[in-house]
TITORGU-254104 format. One record per residue (C-alpha): residue in one letter; x, y, z; residue number from 1. Coordinates in pm, whole numbers, plus 50000, padded with zeros to 5 digits. Layout:
<residuo->A | x->X | y->Y | z->Z | num->NUM> .
...
//
This chain:
<residuo->X | x->50005 | y->50004 | z->50015 | num->1> .
<residuo->X | x->50287 | y->50246 | z->50072 | num->2> .
<residuo->X | x->50414 | y->50199 | z->49722 | num->3> .
<residuo->X | x->50068 | y->50303 | z->49582 | num->4> .
<residuo->X | x->50065 | y->50595 | z->49810 | num->5> .
<residuo->X | x->50426 | y->50698 | z->49719 | num->6> .
<residuo->X | x->50326 | y->50653 | z->49345 | num->7> .
<residuo->X | x->50020 | y->50895 | z->49396 | num->8> .
<residuo->X | x->50230 | y->51143 | z->49611 | num->9> .
<residuo->X | x->50507 | y->51146 | z->49316 | num->10> .
<residuo->X | x->50245 | y->51212 | z->49051 | num->11> .
<residuo->X | x->50011 | y->51437 | z->49237 | num->12> .
<residuo->X | x->49729 | y->51210 | z->49171 | num->13> .
<residuo->X | x->49476 | y->51368 | z->49400 | num->14> .
<residuo->X | x->49154 | y->51577 | z->49348 | num->15> .
<residuo->X | x->49145 | y->51961 | z->49374 | num->16> .
<residuo->X | x->49055 | y->52030 | z->49742 | num->17> .
<residuo->X | x->49222 | y->51692 | z->49866 | num->18> .
<residuo->X | x->49555 | y->51746 | z->50038 | num->19> .
<residuo->X | x->49470 | y->52120 | z->50112 | num->20> .
<residuo->X | x->49444 | y->52099 | z->50500 | num->21> .
<residuo->X | x->49665 | y->51930 | z->50753 | num->22> .
<residuo->X | x->49520 | y->51712 | z->51023 | num->23> .
<residuo->X | x->49516 | y->52006 | z->51262 | num->24> .
<residuo->X | x->49337 | y->52231 | z->51017 | num->25> .
<residuo->X | x->49632 | y->52427 | z->50873 | num->26> .
<residuo->X | x->49617 | y->52527 | z->50502 | num->27> .
<residuo->X | x->49851 | y->52305 | z->50297 | num->28> .
<residuo->X | x->49994 | y->52359 | z->49948 | num->29> .
<residuo->X | x->50206 | y->52105 | z->49783 | num->30> .
<residuo->X | x->50450 | y->52318 | z->49554 | num->31> .
<residuo->X | x->50680 | y->52022 | z->49480 | num->32> .
<residuo->X | x->50645 | y->51664 | z->49591 | num->33> .
<residuo->X | x->51039 | y->51608 | z->49586 | num->34> .
<residuo->X | x->51257 | y->51327 | z->49444 | num->35> .
<residuo->X | x->51155 | y->50961 | z->49530 | num->36> .
<residuo->X | x->51436 | y->50807 | z->49752 | num->37> .
<residuo->X | x->51489 | y->50441 | z->49671 | num->38> .
<residuo->X | x->51760 | y->50392 | z->49953 | num->39> .
<residuo->X | x->51752 | y->50422 | z->50332 | num->40> .
<residuo->X | x->51591 | y->50736 | z->50465 | num->41> .
<residuo->X | x->51263 | y->50939 | z->50405 | num->42> .
<residuo->X | x->51062 | y->50842 | z->50108 | num->43> .
<residuo->X | x->51109 | y->51178 | z->49923 | num->44> .
<residuo->X | x->51409 | y->51440 | z->49928 | num->45> .
<residuo->X | x->51384 | y->51808 | z->49868 | num->46> .
<residuo->X | x->51007 | y->51844 | z->49874 | num->47> .
<residuo->X | x->50846 | y->52188 | z->49901 | num->48> .
<residuo->X | x->50535 | y->52268 | z->50075 | num->49> .
<residuo->X | x->50338 | y->52569 | z->50221 | num->50> .
<residuo->X | x->50179 | y->52521 | z->50556 | num->51> .
<residuo->X | x->49969 | y->52805 | z->50711 | num->52> .
<residuo->X | x->50153 | y->53053 | z->50471 | num->53> .
<residuo->X | x->50508 | y->52934 | z->50574 | num->54> .
<residuo->X | x->50718 | y->52769 | z->50301 | num->55> .
<residuo->X | x->50922 | y->52459 | z->50405 | num->56> .
<residuo->X | x->51177 | y->52268 | z->50221 | num->57> .
<residuo->X | x->51286 | y->51940 | z->50332 | num->58> .
<residuo->X | x->51181 | y->51553 | z->50318 | num->59> .
<residuo->X | x->50843 | y->51383 | z->50319 | num->60> .
<residuo->X | x->50771 | y->51040 | z->50467 | num->61> .
<residuo->X | x->50474 | y->50826 | z->50378 | num->62> .
<residuo->X | x->50293 | y->50560 | z->50595 | num->63> .
<residuo->X | x->49964 | y->50379 | z->50569 | num->64> .
<residuo->X | x->49911 | y->50452 | z->50962 | num->65> .
<residuo->X | x->50064 | y->50744 | z->51125 | num->66> .
<residuo->X | x->50180 | y->50507 | z->51388 | num->67> .
<residuo->X | x->50398 | y->50317 | z->51160 | num->68> .
<residuo->X | x->50647 | y->50600 | z->51236 | num->69> .
<residuo->X | x->50711 | y->50429 | z->51561 | num->70> .
<residuo->X | x->50676 | y->50070 | z->51415 | num->71> .
<residuo->X | x->50954 | y->50159 | z->51197 | num->72> .
<residuo->X | x->51158 | y->50326 | z->51456 | num->73> .
<residuo->X | x->51194 | y->50649 | z->51279 | num->74> .
<residuo->X | x->51137 | y->50828 | z->51610 | num->75> .
<residuo->X | x->51509 | y->50754 | z->51710 | num->76> .
<residuo->X | x->51658 | y->50803 | z->51350 | num->77> .
<residuo->X | x->51827 | y->51149 | z->51307 | num->78> .
<residuo->X | x->51783 | y->51109 | z->50933 | num->79> .
<residuo->X | x->51390 | y->51175 | z->50981 | num->80> .
<residuo->X | x->51459 | y->51492 | z->51179 | num->81> .
<residuo->X | x->51425 | y->51664 | z->50851 | num->82> .
<residuo->X | x->51089 | y->51534 | z->50746 | num->83> .
<residuo->X | x->50863 | y->51857 | z->50713 | num->84> .
<residuo->X | x->50528 | y->51657 | z->50621 | num->85> .
<residuo->X | x->50405 | y->51313 | z->50714 | num->86> .
<residuo->X | x->50158 | y->51174 | z->50456 | num->87> .
<residuo->X | x->49920 | y->50888 | z->50575 | num->88> .
<residuo->X | x->49620 | y->50704 | z->50505 | num->89> .
<residuo->X | x->49495 | y->50664 | z->50858 | num->90> .
<residuo->X | x->49566 | y->50962 | z->51106 | num->91> .
<residuo->X | x->49576 | y->50746 | z->51419 | num->92> .
<residuo->X | x->49863 | y->50939 | z->51610 | num->93> .
<residuo->X | x->50039 | y->51265 | z->51630 | num->94> .
<residuo->X | x->50406 | y->51233 | z->51534 | num->95> .
<residuo->X | x->50705 | y->51426 | z->51683 | num->96> .
<residuo->X | x->51071 | y->51473 | z->51583 | num->97> .
<residuo->X | x->51326 | y->51364 | z->51844 | num->98> .
<residuo->X | x->51339 | y->51731 | z->51986 | num->99> .
<residuo->X | x->50970 | y->51702 | z->52052 | num->100> .
<residuo->X | x->50848 | y->51926 | z->51769 | num->101> .
<residuo->X | x->50530 | y->51817 | z->51596 | num->102> .
<residuo->X | x->50566 | y->51705 | z->51233 | num->103> .
<residuo->X | x->50283 | y->51840 | z->51024 | num->104> .
<residuo->X | x->50061 | y->51549 | z->50901 | num->105> .
<residuo->X | x->49805 | y->51520 | z->50614 | num->106> .
<residuo->X | x->49563 | y->51240 | z->50513 | num->107> .
<residuo->X | x->49597 | y->51110 | z->50144 | num->108> .
<residuo->X | x->49259 | y->51021 | z->50013 | num->109> .
<residuo->X | x->49244 | y->50812 | z->49698 | num->110> .
<residuo->X | x->48971 | y->50613 | z->49502 | num->111> .
<residuo->X | x->48876 | y->50283 | z->49649 | num->112> .
<residuo->X | x->48889 | y->50129 | z->49306 | num->113> .
<residuo->X | x->49251 | y->50234 | z->49251 | num->114> .
<residuo->X | x->49397 | y->50004 | z->49507 | num->115> .
<residuo->X | x->49172 | y->49721 | z->49373 | num->116> .
<residuo->X | x->49279 | y->49771 | z->48995 | num->117> .
<residuo->X | x->49650 | y->49798 | z->49108 | num->118> .
<residuo->X | x->49604 | y->49445 | z->49283 | num->119> .
<residuo->X | x->49449 | y->49306 | z->48959 | num->120> .
<residuo->X | x->49733 | y->49434 | z->48756 | num->121> .
<residuo->X | x->50015 | y->49289 | z->48972 | num->122> .
<residuo->X | x->49841 | y->48964 | z->49081 | num->123> .
<residuo->X | x->49736 | y->48848 | z->48727 | num->124> .
<residuo->X | x->49826 | y->48518 | z->48613 | num->125> .
<residuo->X | x->50147 | y->48511 | z->48403 | num->126> .
<residuo->X | x->49980 | y->48368 | z->48098 | num->127> .
<residuo->X | x->49780 | y->48705 | z->48051 | num->128> .
<residuo->X | x->49792 | y->49078 | z->48039 | num->129> .
<residuo->X | x->49579 | y->49226 | z->48315 | num->130> .
<residuo->X | x->49571 | y->49559 | z->48093 | num->131> .
<residuo->X | x->49477 | y->49373 | z->47773 | num->132> .
<residuo->X | x->49132 | y->49514 | z->47763 | num->133> .
<residuo->X | x->49244 | y->49874 | z->47773 | num->134> .
<residuo->X | x->49573 | y->49861 | z->47549 | num->135> .
<residuo->X | x->49391 | y->49927 | z->47225 | num->136> .
<residuo->X | x->49230 | y->50240 | z->47376 | num->137> .
<residuo->X | x->49575 | y->50410 | z->47473 | num->138> .
<residuo->X | x->49669 | y->50736 | z->47281 | num->139> .
<residuo->X | x->49879 | y->50654 | z->46973 | num->140> .
<residuo->X | x->50155 | y->50894 | z->47065 | num->141> .
<residuo->X | x->50182 | y->50734 | z->47396 | num->142> .
<residuo->X | x->50211 | y->50397 | z->47258 | num->143> .
<residuo->X | x->50472 | y->50513 | z->46998 | num->144> .
<residuo->X | x->50704 | y->50706 | z->47243 | num->145> .
<residuo->X | x->50679 | y->50413 | z->47519 | num->146> .
<residuo->X | x->50742 | y->50157 | z->47226 | num->147> .
<residuo->X | x->51052 | y->50343 | z->47125 | num->148> .
<residuo->X | x->51176 | y->50390 | z->47463 | num->149> .
<residuo->X | x->51156 | y->50026 | z->47558 | num->150> .
<residuo->X | x->51334 | y->49920 | z->47238 | num->151> .
<residuo->X | x->51636 | y->50138 | z->47316 | num->152> .
<residuo->X | x->51603 | y->50030 | z->47684 | num->153> .
<residuo->X | x->51648 | y->49670 | z->47566 | num->154> .
<residuo->X | x->51921 | y->49757 | z->47304 | num->155> .
<residuo->X | x->52115 | y->49962 | z->47556 | num->156> .
<residuo->X | x->52102 | y->49677 | z->47803 | num->157> .
<residuo->X | x->52249 | y->49430 | z->47555 | num->158> .
<residuo->X | x->52519 | y->49685 | z->47477 | num->159> .
<residuo->X | x->52619 | y->49722 | z->47820 | num->160> .
<residuo->X | x->52618 | y->49362 | z->47899 | num->161> .
<residuo->X | x->52864 | y->49317 | z->47597 | num->162> .
<residuo->X | x->53083 | y->49600 | z->47717 | num->163> .
<residuo->X | x->53110 | y->49398 | z->48048 | num->164> .
<residuo->X | x->53221 | y->49093 | z->47841 | num->165> .
<residuo->X | x->53467 | y->49308 | z->47661 | num->166> .
<residuo->X | x->53619 | y->49423 | z->47987 | num->167> .
<residuo->X | x->53617 | y->49076 | z->48134 | num->168> .
<residuo->X | x->53799 | y->48968 | z->47810 | num->169> .
<residuo->X | x->54081 | y->49226 | z->47872 | num->170> .
<residuo->X | x->53958 | y->49433 | z->47559 | num->171> .
<residuo->X | x->53913 | y->49121 | z->47341 | num->172> .
<residuo->X | x->53604 | y->49212 | z->47118 | num->173> .
<residuo->X | x->53619 | y->48874 | z->46922 | num->174> .
<residuo->X | x->53615 | y->48675 | z->47262 | num->175> .
<residuo->X | x->53297 | y->48896 | z->47362 | num->176> .
<residuo->X | x->53145 | y->48827 | z->47019 | num->177> .
<residuo->X | x->53217 | y->48462 | z->47050 | num->178> .
<residuo->X | x->53035 | y->48444 | z->47370 | num->179> .
<residuo->X | x->52740 | y->48642 | z->47259 | num->180> .
<residuo->X | x->52712 | y->48434 | z->46951 | num->181> .
<residuo->X | x->52725 | y->48105 | z->47145 | num->182> .
<residuo->X | x->52447 | y->48238 | z->47378 | num->183> .
<residuo->X | x->52228 | y->48338 | z->47077 | num->184> .
<residuo->X | x->52277 | y->47989 | z->46927 | num->185> .
<residuo->X | x->52127 | y->47840 | z->47243 | num->186> .
<residuo->X | x->51787 | y->47985 | z->47110 | num->187> .
<residuo->X | x->51633 | y->48039 | z->47448 | num->188> .
<residuo->X | x->51628 | y->47671 | z->47547 | num->189> .
<residuo->X | x->52018 | y->47665 | z->47595 | num->190> .
<residuo->X | x->52116 | y->48027 | z->47595 | num->191> .
<residuo->X | x->52266 | y->48001 | z->47949 | num->192> .
<residuo->X | x->52422 | y->47675 | z->47896 | num->193> .
<residuo->X | x->52588 | y->47783 | z->47567 | num->194> .
<residuo->X | x->52719 | y->48095 | z->47716 | num->195> .
<residuo->X | x->52894 | y->47897 | z->47997 | num->196> .
<residuo->X | x->53033 | y->47665 | z->47759 | num->197> .
<residuo->X | x->53190 | y->47963 | z->47554 | num->198> .
<residuo->X | x->53324 | y->48127 | z->47877 | num->199> .
<residuo->X | x->53499 | y->47816 | z->47942 | num->200> .
<residuo->X | x->53686 | y->47806 | z->47620 | num->201> .
<residuo->X | x->53917 | y->48106 | z->47559 | num->202> .
<residuo->X | x->53949 | y->48184 | z->47180 | num->203> .
<residuo->X | x->54333 | y->48156 | z->47230 | num->204> .
<residuo->X | x->54280 | y->47791 | z->47306 | num->205> .
<residuo->X | x->54078 | y->47741 | z->46965 | num->206> .
<residuo->X | x->54301 | y->47972 | z->46773 | num->207> .
<residuo->X | x->54605 | y->47738 | z->46853 | num->208> .
<residuo->X | x->54410 | y->47442 | z->46660 | num->209> .
<residuo->X | x->54199 | y->47669 | z->46431 | num->210> .
<residuo->X | x->54330 | y->47479 | z->46124 | num->211> .
<residuo->X | x->54169 | y->47152 | z->46254 | num->212> .
<residuo->X | x->53775 | y->47138 | z->46245 | num->213> .
<residuo->X | x->53807 | y->46800 | z->46445 | num->214> .
<residuo->X | x->53998 | y->46965 | z->46720 | num->215> .
<residuo->X | x->53758 | y->47274 | z->46754 | num->216> .
<residuo->X | x->53453 | y->47015 | z->46754 | num->217> .
<residuo->X | x->53631 | y->46813 | z->47006 | num->218> .
<residuo->X | x->53672 | y->47105 | z->47255 | num->219> .
<residuo->X | x->53315 | y->47235 | z->47200 | num->220> .
<residuo->X | x->53147 | y->46910 | z->47227 | num->221> .
<residuo->X | x->53374 | y->46781 | z->47507 | num->222> .
<residuo->X | x->53308 | y->47113 | z->47720 | num->223> .
<residuo->X | x->52955 | y->47075 | z->47648 | num->224> .
<residuo->X | x->52940 | y->46722 | z->47804 | num->225> .
<residuo->X | x->52795 | y->46566 | z->47482 | num->226> .
<residuo->X | x->53077 | y->46315 | z->47433 | num->227> .
<residuo->X | x->52982 | y->46121 | z->47755 | num->228> .
<residuo->X | x->52813 | y->45831 | z->47550 | num->229> .
<residuo->X | x->52938 | y->45492 | z->47408 | num->230> .
<residuo->X | x->53102 | y->45534 | z->47055 | num->231> .
<residuo->X | x->52977 | y->45199 | z->46940 | num->232> .
<residuo->X | x->53092 | y->45174 | z->46560 | num->233> .
<residuo->X | x->53081 | y->45558 | z->46528 | num->234> .
<residuo->X | x->53430 | y->45637 | z->46436 | num->235> .
<residuo->X | x->53380 | y->46006 | z->46429 | num->236> .
<residuo->X | x->53267 | y->46023 | z->46786 | num->237> .
<residuo->X | x->53554 | y->45794 | z->46905 | num->238> .
<residuo->X | x->53804 | y->46042 | z->46737 | num->239> .
<residuo->X | x->53632 | y->46342 | z->46920 | num->240> .
<residuo->X | x->53664 | y->46167 | z->47243 | num->241> .
<residuo->X | x->54029 | y->46103 | z->47199 | num->242> .
<residuo->X | x->54097 | y->46450 | z->47055 | num->243> .
<residuo->X | x->53918 | y->46602 | z->47348 | num->244> .
<residuo->X | x->54098 | y->46388 | z->47582 | num->245> .
<residuo->X | x->54437 | y->46521 | z->47463 | num->246> .
<residuo->X | x->54321 | y->46884 | z->47435 | num->247> .
<residuo->X | x->54171 | y->46899 | z->47781 | num->248> .
<residuo->X | x->54483 | y->46769 | z->47933 | num->249> .
<residuo->X | x->54695 | y->47002 | z->47718 | num->250> .
<residuo->X | x->54495 | y->47328 | z->47828 | num->251> .
<residuo->X | x->54406 | y->47201 | z->48179 | num->252> .
<residuo->X | x->54019 | y->47213 | z->48088 | num->253> .
<residuo->X | x->53756 | y->47105 | z->48307 | num->254> .
<residuo->X | x->53392 | y->47077 | z->48129 | num->255> .
<residuo->X | x->53149 | y->47316 | z->48309 | num->256> .
<residuo->X | x->52856 | y->47176 | z->48489 | num->257> .
<residuo->X | x->52589 | y->47237 | z->48234 | num->258> .
<residuo->X | x->52290 | y->47054 | z->48106 | num->259> .
<residuo->X | x->52219 | y->47079 | z->47731 | num->260> .
<residuo->X | x->51842 | y->47060 | z->47668 | num->261> .
<residuo->X | x->51733 | y->46843 | z->47393 | num->262> .
<residuo->X | x->51363 | y->46759 | z->47472 | num->263> .
<residuo->X | x->51083 | y->46864 | z->47236 | num->264> .
<residuo->X | x->51311 | y->47002 | z->46966 | num->265> .
<residuo->X | x->51319 | y->46966 | z->46595 | num->266> .
<residuo->X | x->51618 | y->46743 | z->46475 | num->267> .
<residuo->X | x->51728 | y->47028 | z->46247 | num->268> .
<residuo->X | x->51745 | y->47255 | z->46558 | num->269> .
<residuo->X | x->51951 | y->47007 | z->46765 | num->270> .
<residuo->X | x->52222 | y->47165 | z->46989 | num->271> .
<residuo->X | x->52472 | y->46932 | z->46826 | num->272> .
<residuo->X | x->52427 | y->47111 | z->46493 | num->273> .
<residuo->X | x->52432 | y->47469 | z->46666 | num->274> .
<residuo->X | x->52759 | y->47378 | z->46820 | num->275> .
<residuo->X | x->52878 | y->47252 | z->46498 | num->276> .
<residuo->X | x->52788 | y->47592 | z->46329 | num->277> .
<residuo->X | x->53000 | y->47757 | z->46616 | num->278> .
<residuo->X | x->53279 | y->47537 | z->46520 | num->279> .
<residuo->X | x->53271 | y->47632 | z->46160 | num->280> .
<residuo->X | x->53292 | y->47993 | z->46256 | num->281> .
<residuo->X | x->53606 | y->47914 | z->46466 | num->282> .
<residuo->X | x->53770 | y->47712 | z->46200 | num->283> .
<residuo->X | x->54038 | y->47905 | z->46030 | num->284> .
<residuo->X | x->54032 | y->48184 | z->46297 | num->285> .
<residuo->X | x->53732 | y->48337 | z->46465 | num->286> .
<residuo->X | x->53695 | y->48684 | z->46304 | num->287> .
<residuo->X | x->53329 | y->48748 | z->46320 | num->288> .
<residuo->X | x->53356 | y->49074 | z->46500 | num->289> .
<residuo->X | x->53551 | y->49229 | z->46241 | num->290> .
<residuo->X | x->53327 | y->49095 | z->45965 | num->291> .
<residuo->X | x->53027 | y->49249 | z->46149 | num->292> .
<residuo->X | x->53178 | y->49569 | z->46169 | num->293> .
<residuo->X | x->53195 | y->49607 | z->45801 | num->294> .
<residuo->X | x->52809 | y->49539 | z->45767 | num->295> .
<residuo->X | x->52593 | y->49816 | z->45664 | num->296> .
<residuo->X | x->52266 | y->49645 | z->45561 | num->297> .
<residuo->X | x->52051 | y->49353 | z->45678 | num->298> .
<residuo->X | x->52115 | y->49151 | z->45374 | num->299> .
<residuo->X | x->52487 | y->49182 | z->45432 | num->300> .
<residuo->X | x->52426 | y->49041 | z->45795 | num->301> .
<residuo->X | x->52253 | y->48775 | z->45665 | num->302> .
<residuo->X | x->52505 | y->48659 | z->45433 | num->303> .
<residuo->X | x->52762 | y->48625 | z->45746 | num->304> .
<residuo->X | x->52533 | y->48319 | z->45844 | num->305> .
<residuo->X | x->52453 | y->48199 | z->45508 | num->306> .
<residuo->X | x->52672 | y->47884 | z->45564 | num->307> .
<residuo->X | x->52640 | y->47516 | z->45559 | num->308> .
<residuo->X | x->52798 | y->47256 | z->45764 | num->309> .
<residuo->X | x->53100 | y->47048 | z->45638 | num->310> .
<residuo->X | x->53237 | y->46693 | z->45734 | num->311> .
<residuo->X | x->53022 | y->46465 | z->45961 | num->312> .
<residuo->X | x->52760 | y->46741 | z->46050 | num->313> .
<residuo->X | x->52680 | y->46800 | z->45672 | num->314> .
<residuo->X | x->52483 | y->46477 | z->45702 | num->315> .
<residuo->X | x->52385 | y->46430 | z->46074 | num->316> .
<residuo->X | x->52143 | y->46595 | z->46329 | num->317> .
<residuo->X | x->52324 | y->46431 | z->46621 | num->318> .
<residuo->X | x->52583 | y->46152 | z->46662 | num->319> .
<residuo->X | x->52336 | y->45886 | z->46561 | num->320> .
<residuo->X | x->52070 | y->46045 | z->46328 | num->321> .
<residuo->X | x->52161 | y->46116 | z->45967 | num->322> .
<residuo->X | x->52012 | y->46426 | z->45802 | num->323> .
<residuo->X | x->51949 | y->46545 | z->45449 | num->324> .
<residuo->X | x->52285 | y->46666 | z->45330 | num->325> .
<residuo->X | x->52105 | y->46986 | z->45157 | num->326> .
<residuo->X | x->51963 | y->47102 | z->45476 | num->327> .
<residuo->X | x->52046 | y->47461 | z->45589 | num->328> .
<residuo->X | x->52168 | y->47508 | z->45941 | num->329> .
<residuo->X | x->51981 | y->47818 | z->46005 | num->330> .
<residuo->X | x->51656 | y->47912 | z->45847 | num->331> .
<residuo->X | x->51572 | y->48267 | z->45745 | num->332> .
<residuo->X | x->51389 | y->48354 | z->46073 | num->333> .
<residuo->X | x->51678 | y->48190 | z->46261 | num->334> .
<residuo->X | x->51931 | y->48411 | z->46089 | num->335> .
<residuo->X | x->51728 | y->48719 | z->46182 | num->336> .
<residuo->X | x->51708 | y->48606 | z->46543 | num->337> .
<residuo->X | x->52101 | y->48589 | z->46526 | num->338> .
<residuo->X | x->52119 | y->48945 | z->46377 | num->339> .
<residuo->X | x->51881 | y->49091 | z->46640 | num->340> .
<residuo->X | x->52061 | y->48931 | z->46929 | num->341> .
<residuo->X | x->52429 | y->48940 | z->46818 | num->342> .
<residuo->X | x->52475 | y->49143 | z->46518 | num->343> .
<residuo->X | x->52283 | y->49465 | z->46643 | num->344> .
<residuo->X | x->52392 | y->49469 | z->46990 | num->345> .
<residuo->X | x->52755 | y->49402 | z->46923 | num->346> .
<residuo->X | x->52781 | y->49668 | z->46639 | num->347> .
<residuo->X | x->52593 | y->49931 | z->46886 | num->348> .
<residuo->X | x->52848 | y->49850 | z->47165 | num->349> .
<residuo->X | x->53128 | y->49861 | z->46947 | num->350> .
<residuo->X | x->53058 | y->50173 | z->46741 | num->351> .
<residuo->X | x->52958 | y->50366 | z->47055 | num->352> .
<residuo->X | x->53277 | y->50255 | z->47217 | num->353> .
<residuo->X | x->53478 | y->50403 | z->46926 | num->354> .
<residuo->X | x->53271 | y->50715 | z->46923 | num->355> .
<residuo->X | x->53102 | y->50630 | z->46580 | num->356> .
<residuo->X | x->52731 | y->50709 | z->46685 | num->357> .
<residuo->X | x->52595 | y->50744 | z->46343 | num->358> .
<residuo->X | x->52705 | y->50387 | z->46263 | num->359> .
<residuo->X | x->52557 | y->50269 | z->46582 | num->360> .
<residuo->X | x->52243 | y->50422 | z->46481 | num->361> .
<residuo->X | x->52249 | y->50261 | z->46145 | num->362> .
<residuo->X | x->52293 | y->49928 | z->46322 | num->363> .
<residuo->X | x->51986 | y->49997 | z->46526 | num->364> .
<residuo->X | x->51797 | y->50080 | z->46213 | num->365> .
<residuo->X | x->51845 | y->49726 | z->46061 | num->366> .
<residuo->X | x->51574 | y->49631 | z->46325 | num->367> .
<residuo->X | x->51338 | y->49827 | z->46111 | num->368> .
<residuo->X | x->51401 | y->49588 | z->45828 | num->369> .
<residuo->X | x->51347 | y->49269 | z->45991 | num->370> .
<residuo->X | x->51008 | y->49105 | z->46059 | num->371> .
<residuo->X | x->50894 | y->49081 | z->46408 | num->372> .
<residuo->X | x->50983 | y->48793 | z->46606 | num->373> .
<residuo->X | x->50721 | y->48510 | z->46622 | num->374> .
<residuo->X | x->50691 | y->48422 | z->46992 | num->375> .
<residuo->X | x->50431 | y->48404 | z->47259 | num->376> .
<residuo->X | x->50502 | y->48747 | z->47405 | num->377> .
<residuo->X | x->50458 | y->48924 | z->47088 | num->378> .
<residuo->X | x->50149 | y->48725 | z->47014 | num->379> .
<residuo->X | x->50005 | y->48829 | z->47360 | num->380> .
<residuo->X | x->50043 | y->49204 | z->47283 | num->381> .
<residuo->X | x->49918 | y->49164 | z->46936 | num->382> .
<residuo->X | x->49604 | y->48985 | z->47044 | num->383> .
<residuo->X | x->49564 | y->49282 | z->47299 | num->384> .
<residuo->X | x->49543 | y->49526 | z->47010 | num->385> .
<residuo->X | x->49902 | y->49656 | z->46975 | num->386> .
<residuo->X | x->50069 | y->49658 | z->46610 | num->387> .
<residuo->X | x->50390 | y->49488 | z->46584 | num->388> .
<residuo->X | x->50531 | y->49546 | z->46220 | num->389> .
<residuo->X | x->50908 | y->49500 | z->46280 | num->390> .
<residuo->X | x->51189 | y->49351 | z->46502 | num->391> .
<residuo->X | x->51239 | y->49693 | z->46661 | num->392> .
<residuo->X | x->50894 | y->49690 | z->46801 | num->393> .
<residuo->X | x->50894 | y->49300 | z->46887 | num->394> .
<residuo->X | x->51231 | y->49386 | z->47098 | num->395> .
<residuo->X | x->51030 | y->49672 | z->47273 | num->396> .
<residuo->X | x->50735 | y->49424 | z->47356 | num->397> .
<residuo->X | x->50967 | y->49165 | z->47478 | num->398> .
<residuo->X | x->51129 | y->49416 | z->47721 | num->399> .
<residuo->X | x->50780 | y->49545 | z->47830 | num->400> .
<residuo->X | x->50693 | y->49197 | z->47920 | num->401> .
<residuo->X | x->51006 | y->49083 | z->48086 | num->402> .
<residuo->X | x->51105 | y->49397 | z->48267 | num->403> .
<residuo->X | x->50769 | y->49546 | z->48371 | num->404> .
<residuo->X | x->50473 | y->49301 | z->48341 | num->405> .
<residuo->X | x->50657 | y->48985 | z->48468 | num->406> .
<residuo->X | x->50807 | y->49190 | z->48756 | num->407> .
<residuo->X | x->50471 | y->49369 | z->48839 | num->408> .
<residuo->X | x->50635 | y->49715 | z->48770 | num->409> .
<residuo->X | x->50285 | y->49856 | z->48647 | num->410> .
<residuo->X | x->50361 | y->50158 | z->48837 | num->411> .
<residuo->X | x->50665 | y->50233 | z->48621 | num->412> .
<residuo->X | x->50510 | y->50126 | z->48283 | num->413> .
<residuo->X | x->50378 | y->50417 | z->48085 | num->414> .
<residuo->X | x->50071 | y->50214 | z->47966 | num->415> .
<residuo->X | x->50005 | y->50123 | z->48346 | num->416> .
<residuo->X | x->50063 | y->50490 | z->48470 | num->417> .
<residuo->X | x->49807 | y->50603 | z->48214 | num->418> .
<residuo->X | x->49555 | y->50352 | z->48319 | num->419> .
<residuo->X | x->49609 | y->50372 | z->48696 | num->420> .
<residuo->X | x->49648 | y->50746 | z->48709 | num->421> .
<residuo->X | x->49295 | y->50783 | z->48567 | num->422> .
<residuo->X | x->49150 | y->50578 | z->48861 | num->423> .
<residuo->X | x->49377 | y->50736 | z->49144 | num->424> .
<residuo->X | x->49170 | y->51052 | z->49184 | num->425> .
<residuo->X | x->48873 | y->51003 | z->49450 | num->426> .
<residuo->X | x->48527 | y->51022 | z->49278 | num->427> .
//
């Protein structure tokens, strides 16, 4: 409830006439509600109010009951001596500072159905959108501005994550690219597992044997824990096992504790083939980051991943199942997923790091030329009435769902704010 009250105070969502008199009958004017404090101390800093003609500048504390002041032990905390106004829902006690002076208090009224609507929003089942019935009624300019902000929020978060990888890799952009690509090739189900695998294999190790596709495949499959099965009559699998045993000893490698998932997966999407593709990029030396830096269009980016597997994996789904030798390793939609999650964020991070902001913007613009992702999150919003014409928008919707809907941050979502603020005023 306090969070709701903080929200109402922050955005001044009360009716004209409410909040105009303190509990002891003094005229009150809220000039500035102050800045929300997310750390220890009073709820709002640097507020400005006028009480009985006297202007006060200081902090504001908000409680459901006035007596919560003592339950939270503010009466003994010097940080609360600067409170100039105590905002409450229930005035059940007069509050004093440590020096005995009375802290002005005001009751905050708000519509009864506001709290009920907020509860409906944050406690809705994960499979639905609580605000779905109202999304299509939002002002178009609000939708456009929030979608753009969400998309950049997601892109920036990915770019920051990549910059952290670069720092952890001592400035090696190719290593950061290798880890990012590996994570993307996990395609949701195996994202974390593939990333841990890539982190366990420095490119310098792979580079020492980049002339041997078998050695690279042995390192990847061995670190992934996919060689722990009987070879039978499979000569290729036996060669991988022997090669991995030699290389693991040479580089003092230990396979990370990961579990590659394979259930309910189409054969052509098997993790074996994804790892084989990663090996293909490492064969002859991994230089995808430099290749991506030269890309200027979506079609050029797609050409980077227009590859076919060679050797054993040109004709196998896994170690035991044969495959059509003409089968593409990545479909058009899968290639676009790689561009969305690898090419664009890496390019944005790289160009911004080097001060080339115009090329960073062009990298982001590639999302406008890619069809929206086809997943349950996008489908949920489209069914609710939001239009999704490109990957820029679908990335925004994924950000909205994961960072606001799933975490119940309706108060911080512009859509939620629009809907809730209209219900906050007491009627």
